[in-house]
Structure formats: structure tokens, C-alpha cells
ZAMARGU-4260 file (C-alpha; in steps of 0.2 Angstrom, whole numbers, plus 5000, padded with zeros to 4 digits):
<rodrens>
0) 4877/5016/4929 | 4885/5033/4922 | 4880/5032/4904 | 4898/5029/4899 | 4904/5044/4908
5) 4918/5043/4921 | 4911/5038/4938 | 4925/5048/4948 | 4915/5063/4950 | 4902/5053/4960
10) 4915/5044/4972 | 4917/5058/4984 | 4898/5061/4985 | 4896/5043/4990 | 4910/5044/5003
15) 4919/5030/4994 | 4933/5022/5005 | 4941/5012/4990 | 4939/5012/4971 | 4945/4997/4962
20) 4946/4996/4943 | 4955/4988/4929 | 4955/5005/4920 | 4971/5013/4926 | 4967/5030/4919
25) 4951/5031/4930 | 4961/5025/4945 | 4974/5039/4942 | 4960/5051/4941 | 4953/5045/4957
30) 4969/5046/4966 | 4971/5064/4960 | 4954/5068/4968 | 4961/5061/4984 | 4951/5045/4984
35) 4960/5028/4989 | 4961/5019/4972 | 4971/5005/4964 | 4971/4995/4947 | 4967/4977/4949
40) 4977/4962/4942 | 4971/4944/4943 | 4983/4931/4950 | 4991/4918/4938 | 4986/4903/4949
45) 4973/4899/4962 | 4976/4902/4981 | 4965/4895/4995 | 4959/4910/5005 | 4951/4912/5022
50) 4932/4912/5021 | 4930/4919/5039 | 4943/4933/5039 | 4946/4947/5026 | 4965/4948/5025
55) 4972/4964/5017 | 4991/4968/5014 | 4998/4985/5011 | 5015/4991/5005 | 5021/5006/5015
60) 5030/5019/5005 | 5019/5027/4991 | 5004/5017/4997 | 5000/5020/5016 | 5014/5034/5017
65) 5019/5047/5004 | 5034/5043/4993 | 5045/5056/5002 | 5058/5042/5007 | 5057/5033/4991
70) 5062/5048/4982 | 5078/5048/4992 | 5081/5030/4988 | 5079/5032/4969 | 5088/5048/4968
75) 5102/5047/4981 | 5104/5029/4985 | 5101/5017/5000 | 5115/5025/5011 | 5107/5042/5010
80) 5090/5034/5013 | 5096/5025/5029 | 5104/5041/5036 | 5088/5051/5032 | 5077/5039/5041
85) 5088/5038/5056 | 5089/5057/5057 | 5070/5058/5055 | 5064/5043/5065 | 5053/5053/5076
90) 5045/5064/5062 | 5030/5055/5055 | 5029/5052/5036 | 5016/5061/5026 | 5000/5051/5022
95) 4999/5041/5006 | 4984/5038/4995 | 4978/5022/5004 | 4979/5029/5022 | 4961/5033/5022
100) 4956/5015/5017 | 4967/5008/5032 | 4957/5020/5043 | 4941/5013/5037 | 4946/4996/5040
105) 4952/5001/5058 | 4935/5008/5062 | 4927/4992/5058 | 4940/4982/5068 | 4938/4993/5083
110) 4919/4988/5084 | 4925/4971/5087 | 4939/4976/5099 | 4926/4986/5110 | 4917/4970/5112
115) 4932/4960/5118 | 4932/4951/5101 | 4950/4956/5095 | 4954/4937/5092 | 4939/4934/5083
120) 4939/4950/5072 | 4935/4946/5054 | 4948/4958/5047 | 4967/4957/5048 | 4979/4969/5041
125) 4997/4967/5035 | 5011/4979/5031 | 5023/4971/5019 | 5037/4982/5015 | 5054/4981/5007
130) 5061/4991/5022 | 5072/4983/5035 | 5066/4982/5053 | 5083/4986/5060 | 5088/5001/5049
135) 5072/5010/5043 | 5057/5001/5051 | 5055/5011/5066 | 5049/5027/5057 | 5034/5018/5049
140) 5028/5010/5065 | 5030/5027/5074 | 5020/5035/5060 | 5006/5023/5061 | 5006/5026/5080
145) 5005/5045/5078 | 4990/5043/5067 | 4981/5032/5080 | 4981/5017/5068 | 4986/4999/5071
150) 4992/4986/5059 | 4990/4968/5064 | 5007/4962/5057 | 5021/4972/5051 | 5033/4962/5040
155) 5050/4970/5035 | 5058/4961/5020 | 5074/4971/5019 | 5073/4971/5000 | 5068/4952/4998
160) 5054/4947/4985 | 5037/4949/4992 | 5029/4935/4982 | 5035/4920/4994 | 5029/4929/5009
165) 5012/4933/5001 | 5010/4914/4998 | 5012/4912/5017 | 5000/4925/5023 | 4987/4923/5010
170) 4979/4940/5008 | 4963/4943/4999 | 4971/4958/4991 | 4989/4966/4991 | 4992/4984/4987
175) 5009/4990/4980 | 5015/5005/4970 | 5028/4996/4960 | 5023/4984/4946 | 5037/4972/4949
180) 5030/4968/4966 | 5013/4967/4958 | 5020/4954/4946 | 5027/4944/4960 | 5011/4945/4969
185) 5001/4938/4954 | 5014/4924/4951 | 5011/4919/4970 | 4992/4918/4967 | 4988/4934/4975
190) 4975/4947/4969 | 4986/4962/4967 | 4981/4981/4966 | 4993/4993/4959 | 4993/5011/4966
195) 4999/5022/4952 | 5007/5035/4964 | 5024/5043/4967 | 5041/5041/4960 | 5040/5023/4958
200) 5030/5025/4943 | 5046/5031/4934 | 5055/5015/4938 | 5054/4996/4934 | 5065/4983/4943
205) 5075/4998/4949 | 5078/5005/4932 | 5073/5022/4926 | 5059/5021/4913 | 5055/5039/4912
210) 5067/5054/4915 | 5061/5064/4930 | 5057/5082/4926 | 5072/5094/4929 | 5069/5107/4943
215) 5068/5124/4936
</rodrens>
């Protein structure tokens, strides 16, 4: 209870690993304060979910990682993006707003791994990215490795819709920075969490909805 005041100021004091809300302005405020946060969207239909394992799916760019590569896609096109990722394959990406939440899940997972309970771990993580495994996937995997983090399943869609895959893996929640992927997730029956971060907020379905600021 905060008496109608914004709770964001308390989140760091409580060492909050993840803040979820339907209030997008509070979510933006939390991200600006360096707290992992996302805006919740309910699914359009019911999906049967595991009752014994928490399944969490993440997009990569502008979610786990920064939007540095996504900026190149939006402003220079796919060919320049592929060349950039090839040239920088051994240079880790900067962290994105939800890296710290993946770290928190990883700490819990390692408690089971240390007891030789990897196969029975009640948490499973997924990377669901529009990147291609062949042309741009290596950099994200090397980045995770450089951070000392694991992802249980890395799924590279090469630009294909994410909704059909989410129906297969049945995550309890899916995090993405782009609203058209959030819409696809909710249509598939997945609880979706929009991360309002990065250049993707200026686009919808590949079309610019807000002119980027001109460099001075």
C-alpha cells in the first residue's frame, strides 16, 4: 500500500527482481530506474500450462540484451545488420533491461543443479528470438556465455511469427519489446509482458510510428 503514490521508489529498497503491472507509465518509470519491468497483457484464449515447472520465455534484443543491434536493423537494414553481427560475433552485447531477472532465475536453477537435480528443476527458460541461428545467433549465445548465464532452450525463428512456437512451448509468461509480437503471443494463449525499451518502441509491424530525433 502506497497511498496512491507510485511504488517505483520502493522497488530498489526491496531488491525487486521483476516488476509487472498493467500501468505502462509505471513500468517505464521502473525501467528508467534500472529495474526489470514489463506491462502485462492477458491472453485471448486459455492455454493448459505446466503445474510442476515455471516456464519463462524471453525475446533477446532490447529485452535480455540492449537494442544496439536492433538499431542497425531499423535504420540500416538487414544486410548491414548481418555484416555487423558477423564482424562483432566475439564482442558481447550490452545488457538489456531483463538481464537481471534472468540472473535471478539462474541463481534459483543452480540450487537444483548443485544437488544433481537439473532434470527435475522446476524452472525452465527459453530464448525466442527473430534472429537466425546461421547468420546472427552465435553472438547472443556467446554473450550469454560471457555473462556466465545459461538458457535452457534457444529458439531462432529467422523472422517467423512467434505465436505458433509459443503454443508449442507453453510458457507461463513471454517477454518482448515489440507490440506485434505481444499481440501474436496473446492470440496464441500466452500471457505476454511488453518491455517498453529501445528503438522498437518507435515501430509497429516494421513501420515507423514516431520519427527518431535528429542527431545534433
